[in-house]
Backbone as a ProteinNet text record, in pm:
[ID]
protein_1_A
[PRIMARY]
XXXXXXXXXXXXXXXXXXXXXXXXXXXXXXXXXXXXXXXXXXXXXXXXXXXXXXXXXXXXXXXXXXXXXXXXXXXXXXXXXXXXXXXXXXXXXXXXXXXXXXXXXXXXXXXXXXXXXXXXXXXXXXXXXXXXXXXXXXXXXXXXXXXXXXXXXXXXX
[TERTIARY]
118.3	17.7	88.1	25.7	126	39.7	128	45.4	130.2	-14	64.5	-32.3	54	72	54.8	-103.7	-117.7	-138.7	-57.4	-17.3	-67.4	-129.8	-161.9	-42.6	1.9	123.9	254.2	391.2	520.6	531	675.9	694.2	811.5	812.6	915	999.5	1019.4	1117.9	1195.3	1371.2	1411.4	1438.2	1430	1461.7	1349.8	1250.1	1121.9	1118	1152.3	1137.7	1272.7	1383	1481.9	1414.1	1371.3	1306.8	1201.8	1120.4	1023.3	1071.3	1229.4	1228.5	1308.5	1380.4	1405.1	1377.2	1212.3	1130.2	1075.7	1038.4	1021.3	1121.6	1267.8	1361.8	1326.8	1345.8	1260.9	1197.4	1046.6	939	970.6	1071	1073.9	1135.9	1166.8	1170.3	1063.2	978.6	847.7	735.5	728.6	602.9	678.4	622.7	634.1	518.7	604.5	547.2	547	501.4	472.9	454.7	569.6	478	465	325.3	313.7	269.4	306.3	289.2	180.7	76.6	-46.8	37.5	59.1	112.5	-13	-5.1	-82.9	-126.9	-282.1	-341.8	-362.2	-309.9	-289.3	-424.2	-414.9	-455.5	-605.4	-555.6	-686.4	-737.5	-673.8	-732.1	-849.7	-880.3	-972.7	-1127.8	-1085.6	-1173.7	-1248.4	-1342.1	-1425.6	-1367.3	-1342.3	-1304	-1380.4	-1497.4	-1561.1	-1492.6	-1524.9	-1383.4	-1269.4	-1198.9	-1069.5	-1046	-1174.5	-1194.1	-1233.3	-1320.2	-1317.5	-1222.8	-1164.1	-1049.3	-947	-899.6	-815.4	-913	-996.6	-1065.2	-1051.1	-1111.4	-1040.4	-854.7	-811.9	-675.7	-671.8	-717	-678.1	-771.4	-840.3	-950.2	-874.3	-835.3	-736.9	-619	-614.7	-447.1	-539.3	-614	-636.2	-669.9	-664	-725.3	-812.4	-888.1	-1022	-1020.3	-927.3	-973.6	-884.6	-834	-791.9	-855.9	-802.9	-872.7	-834	-929	-912.5	-929.2	-828.9	-847.1	-771.8	-871.7	-885.9	-797.1	-706.6	-615.3	-723.9	-831.9	-908.6	-949.6	-974.4	-971	-1061.6	-1208	-1265.6	-1311.6	-1177.5	-1180	-1113.6	-1136.9	-1135.1	-947.4	-964	-799.7	-797.3	-666.1	-630.5	-510.4	-467.7	-367.4	-272.4	-131.2	-26.1	-41.7	-40.9	-119.4	-238.1	-336.6	-463.2	-431.7	-348.2	-342	-218.1	-140.7	-108.4	-186.5	-294.5	-370.2	-479.6	-464.5	-584.1	-525.5	-412.4	-272.6	-314.2	-324.8	-301.6	-394.6	-533.5	-684.4	-643.9	-631.4	-610.8	-487.7	-411.1	-297.1	-377.7	-442.1	-529.2	-618.6	-661	-827	-764.7	-654.3	-587.5	-626.6	-631.2	-638.7	-480	-514.4	-388.8	-273.7	-387.8	-318.6	-386.2	-379.3	-452.3	-373.7	-447.5	-410	-431.8	-348.7	-379	-361.8	-490.8	-459.4	-425.2	-374.3	-379.2	-405.8	-540.6	-609.7	-549.2	-603.2	-535.6	-583.8	-603.9	-629.6	-760.5	-870.1	-957.9	-1053.6	-980.1	-1041	-1052.1	-1173.2	-1169.3	-1315.4	-1295.9	-1492.2	-1570.7	-1707.1	-1774.9	-1784.9	-1731.4	-1668.6	-1630.4	-1464.2	-1387.9	-1412.7	-1494.6	-1580.9	-1647.5	-1733.6	-1826.7	-1713.9	-1605.9	-1517.3	-1458	-1401.7	-1323.1	-1361.3	-1339.9	-1374	-1338.8	-1273.2	-1265.4	-1205.5	-1184.6	-1142.1	-1057.6	-918.1	-831.8	-733.9	-809.3	-689.6	-577.8	-484.1	-363.7	-336.3	-474.4	-480.2	-605.5	-641.7	-735.4	-688.2	-580.9	-497	-469.7	-436.5	-420.7	-286.7	-244.5	-91.4	-89.2	1.5	63.2	71.6	0.3	24.1	174.2	240.2	402.4	397.6	367.1	376.7	327.6	218.9	144.6	229.3	303.8	348.3	385.2	508.3	636.5	543.3	463.4	370.2	311.1	268.9	204	277.6	392	525.6	586.6	594.2	662.4	578	417.9	343.2	330.7	309.1	325.5	456.5	585	684.4	627.9	594.1	629.3	510.2	389.9	328.5	398.7	469.2	526.1	604.6	724.3	765.9	687.3	586.7	477.9	456.1	414.6	346.3	505.2	612	712.4	791.5	692.7	786.7	926.4	962.9	1043.1	1070.2	1175.2	1177.2	1193.3	1101.6	1121.6	1003.8	906.7	744.4	746.1	781.4	785.4	658.1	565.9	467.8	438.9
-84.6	-15	142.4	206.1	365.4	460.6	532.5	632	763.5	861.1	1012.8	1087.6	1174.2	1299	1459.4	1455.7	1605.4	1730.5	1796.4	1907.9	2039.9	2173.2	2313	2390.2	2468.3	2539.6	2446.9	2558.5	2535.8	2550.6	2436.2	2456.4	2539.8	2664.2	2776.7	2759.2	2662.9	2622.1	2513.4	2542	2446.9	2350.8	2412.6	2255.9	2165.4	2185.2	2136.2	2036.4	2117.7	2009.6	1905.1	1945.1	1852.7	1736.6	1795.5	1664.7	1603.2	1668.1	1577.7	1512.6	1532.7	1445.2	1320.7	1336.1	1226.7	1122	1160.4	1036.9	990.1	1110.4	1024.7	952.8	953.8	793.2	735.2	714.5	600.6	574.9	602.6	544.5	438.7	488.4	412.1	262.2	236.6	152	11.2	89.2	-18.8	23.8	165.1	163.6	290.8	280.8	428.5	483	614.7	736.5	808.9	903.6	1094.1	1181.2	1305.8	1408.7	1512.7	1531.6	1653.2	1754.7	1874.7	2011.1	2084.1	2125.7	2245.5	2304.4	2430.1	2553.4	2645.7	2713.7	2869.6	2902.9	2930	3007.4	3149.3	3193.9	3377.7	3410.1	3564.2	3663.5	3609.9	3564.9	3495.2	3605.7	3732.8	3852.9	3891.1	3863.2	3892.1	3795.7	3709	3575.6	3533.4	3512.7	3473.7	3319.9	3294.9	3158.7	3077.1	3066.5	2936.7	2913.7	3054.7	3062.5	2997.7	3013.8	2980.5	2834.2	2776.2	2623.5	2553.3	2582.2	2572.9	2571.5	2668.4	2659.3	2533.5	2579	2466.9	2332.1	2280.9	2155.5	2122.6	2208	2163.5	2132.9	2161.9	2137.2	1999.4	1995.9	1825.5	1745.9	1809.3	1643.2	1616.9	1705	1679.6	1625.5	1601.9	1490.5	1360.2	1340.9	1230	1131.2	989.5	862.6	860.4	747.4	719.9	619.6	507	409.1	474.3	587.3	639.4	637	597.8	614.7	735.8	836.7	975.4	989.2	1012.4	1020.7	1154.9	1213.2	1430.9	1406.2	1501.8	1554.2	1685.3	1625.3	1739	1670.8	1872.8	1841.4	1798.9	1775.5	1680.6	1533.7	1506.9	1325.2	1269	1126.5	1020.9	1037.3	1048	1026.8	898.5	874.6	699.3	701.9	620.4	608.3	552.5	557.9	514.3	313.2	315.2	128.7	135.1	209.7	200.2	257.5	345.7	435.5	292.3	186.5	112.6	-6.9	-17.2	-101.3	-69.9	44.3	102.1	88.4	157.2	109.9	-31.9	-96.5	-277	-321.2	-275.8	-350.7	-253.9	-112	-48.9	-126.1	-193.9	-288.7	-425.2	-487.6	-580.9	-625.5	-471.1	-437.2	-440	-432.2	-453.2	-317	-190.2	-52.4	-11.9	43.5	60.7	197.2	258.4	378.7	473.4	479.7	573.8	714.7	818.3	989.9	1024.8	1097.2	1169.9	1329.8	1414.7	1541	1663.9	1796	1842.7	1961.2	2016.1	2144.4	2244	2372	2501.5	2564.9	2694.8	2739.7	2762.8	2728.9	2737	2585.9	2464.7	2362.6	2299.7	2227.1	2188.8	2185.4	2197.4	2198.4	2096.2	2151.3	2045.9	1914.7	1943.7	1850.7	1737.6	1797.2	1704.5	1641.5	1668.4	1622.8	1514.4	1553.6	1421.4	1333.8	1362.8	1254.6	1149.6	1202.9	1156	1028.8	946.7	827.9	787	900.2	934.3	1017.6	1066.5	1189.7	1133.2	1212.2	1165.9	1292	1287.2	1413.7	1423.9	1460.2	1417.2	1443.3	1509.8	1599.3	1684.5	1711.3	1802.3	1916.8	1945.2	2086.3	2149.5	2255.3	2322.2	2317.8	2274.9	2309.2	2362.1	2411.5	2465.6	2352.2	2421.9	2302.7	2250.3	2341.4	2258.5	2201.3	2263.1	2115.4	1991.8	2020.1	1860.9	1802.1	1843.4	1784.8	1652.6	1744.2	1654.3	1537.9	1574.3	1461.2	1320.7	1390.4	1287.1	1181.3	1257.9	1133.8	1066.4	1128	1094.6	994.9	995.1	934.1	785.7	787.5	701.7	649.9	657.3	585.5	470.9	583.9	493.7	351.9	436.5	302.7	206.7	223.4	62.7	24.9	111.3	12.7	-58.9	-20.1	-90.3	-248.7	-159.5	-346.9	-435	-373.5	-464	-519	-505.2	-506.4	-464.3	-311.3	-262.2	-187.3	-186.9	-142.6	77	98.1	208.9	302.6	198.8	259	144.3	258.4	200.8	153.9	24.2	31.3	72.9
25.8	-22.3	0.5	-87.6	-59	-16.7	102	174.3	75.3	107	26.8	186.5	140.4	235.9	154	165.7	121.4	184.1	121.7	223	185.5	226.5	152.7	205.4	128.7	149.5	203.3	193.2	228.9	291.6	408.1	529.6	522.7	601.1	570	656.7	789	853	786.4	811	720.3	853.6	986	1070.3	1064.9	1051	1086.8	950.1	806.6	664	709.4	791.8	792.4	858	1002.4	1066.9	969.4	892.7	810	735	718.5	556.3	643.7	773.5	825.9	835.2	902.2	888.3	752.8	586.3	539.8	494.3	488.4	492.2	527.7	695.8	772.6	691	668.7	610.8	471.7	424.1	328.5	352.9	468.9	471.1	523	513.6	519.4	419.3	356.4	304.5	172.6	75.1	-26.4	9.1	42.2	153.9	36.8	17.3	-36.9	23.8	45.4	81.5	-78.5	-48.9	-142.4	-115.2	-147.2	-125.1	-211.1	-166.9	-271.3	-278.7	-382.5	-328.1	-281.1	-190.4	-124.2	-226.2	-198.1	-307	-298.4	-443.9	-423.5	-358.3	-346.7	-317.1	-183.4	-131.1	-41	10.6	18.2	100	25.3	-82.4	-161.7	-158.1	-93	-78.2	20.8	62.4	173	228.1	305.2	386.7	336.7	290.9	223	62.8	27.7	-142.3	-111.3	-36.2	5.4	44.9	56.1	120.4	-29.9	-95.8	-215.1	-309.3	-317	-416.8	-354.4	-201.9	-197.7	-234.1	-218.7	-222.8	-361.5	-447.9	-574.9	-611.5	-526.3	-539.3	-512.4	-421.9	-346.1	-374.9	-472.6	-542.1	-657.3	-728.7	-831.7	-841.3	-671.7	-653.5	-637.9	-660.5	-644.3	-711.8	-686.7	-792.4	-759.4	-862.7	-797.1	-710.8	-680.4	-628	-471.7	-439.6	-345.3	-224.2	-89.4	38.4	99	92.1	147.3	311	389.8	511.8	526.8	614	604.6	784.6	820.1	948.3	1017.8	1070.3	1082.4	1252.9	1300.4	1451.3	1503.1	1437	1488.6	1452.1	1377.7	1363.5	1509.7	1498.5	1539.8	1617.3	1749.7	1796.5	1811.5	1776.4	1842.5	1928.7	1979.8	2045.4	1933.7	1965.7	1882.3	1823.5	1914.5	1861	1801.2	1866.2	1785.7	1637.4	1643.3	1484.4	1359	1406.3	1373.3	1377.4	1445.9	1385	1300.7	1256.8	1176	1044.1	1032.8	923.3	860.9	991.7	965.1	841.9	930.6	843.9	709.1	707.3	571.8	432.5	494.8	441	425.3	514.3	471.2	400.5	382.7	257	126.1	78.4	-45.2	-81.4	-49.5	-104.4	-155.6	-262.3	-335.7	-286.9	-240.7	-166.2	-81.6	36.1	161.6	120.8	135.6	113.1	264.2	347.3	443.1	351.8	469.4	434.8	464.5	511.9	597.6	543.7	531.7	448	509.2	444.5	459.8	618.8	646.7	758.5	818.2	755.7	751.5	735.6	734.7	703.1	568.2	532.1	415.6	370.9	236.7	188.8	247.9	230.2	252.1	96.9	-34	-114.6	-93.5	-14.5	39.9	155	273	366.6	313.8	185.6	106	41.4	-26.3	-56.9	44.3	192.3	286.5	333.6	351.7	394.7	561.3	616.2	749.1	798.5	943.5	949.9	1112.4	1117.4	1167.9	1299.7	1433.2	1480.5	1561.8	1542	1652.3	1744.5	1794.6	1951.7	1939.3	2069.5	2042.5	2067.4	2090.9	2070.7	1938.6	1912.7	1799.2	1760.6	1651.7	1604.3	1447.1	1440.3	1322.8	1225	1097.4	968.4	941.1	994.1	974	1077.7	1209.7	1272.3	1273.2	1223.4	1170.8	1083.6	1014.9	917.2	980.6	1091.7	1164.9	1189.9	1335.1	1417.2	1320.1	1236	1135.8	1074.8	1002.5	978.1	1069.6	1185.1	1313.1	1343.3	1392.8	1444.8	1298.6	1177.9	1110.7	1098.9	1125.5	1101.3	1272.2	1380.6	1504.9	1484.7	1434.2	1374.1	1293.3	1206.9	1117.9	1198.3	1289.9	1447.2	1498.1	1537.2	1622.7	1573.1	1418.1	1378.3	1313.1	1294	1305.7	1418.9	1535.6	1680.4	1696.3	1618.3	1691.3	1837.6	1872.8	1993.4	2001.9	1856.2	1868	1959.6	1946.3	2072.8	2176.5	2312.8	2425.4	2532.3	2519.4	2573.1	2741.1
[MASK]
+++++++++++++++++++++++++++++++++++++++++++++++++++++++++++++++++++++++++++++++++++++++++++++++++++++++++++++++++++++++++++++++++++++++++++++++++++++++++++++

């Protein structure tokens, strides 16, 4: 199974980018993982929140293949423990899906169209994090999940 993380906007911090790349490299031992950045929308000052969500939604949906399973990283999503997340991934791998796509939306969340297309929502915490930090936390948790599934010592119970 391939795993893709789509994110709106680039990461400005080189320190964060370096850490994300480290986990991307580690993930390569377990699965095909890609992080794809969708460029920020221009002229957002002239757009309402809904218009911005709709435009971002169009860009997100263009990146999907018909058979992709879409999971939104959303504050109202399900919260798992690291072990629970690893079990979720194992079920997805066992189901035979070709590609699992996780998406970090823009500052106002997702359009209704994107919510309708999604097969699930995941929350990393009840706290709010910057979109840049979410990329790091998600890639680390994805790596952690694969080490749990492989009974490796990275995760301590």
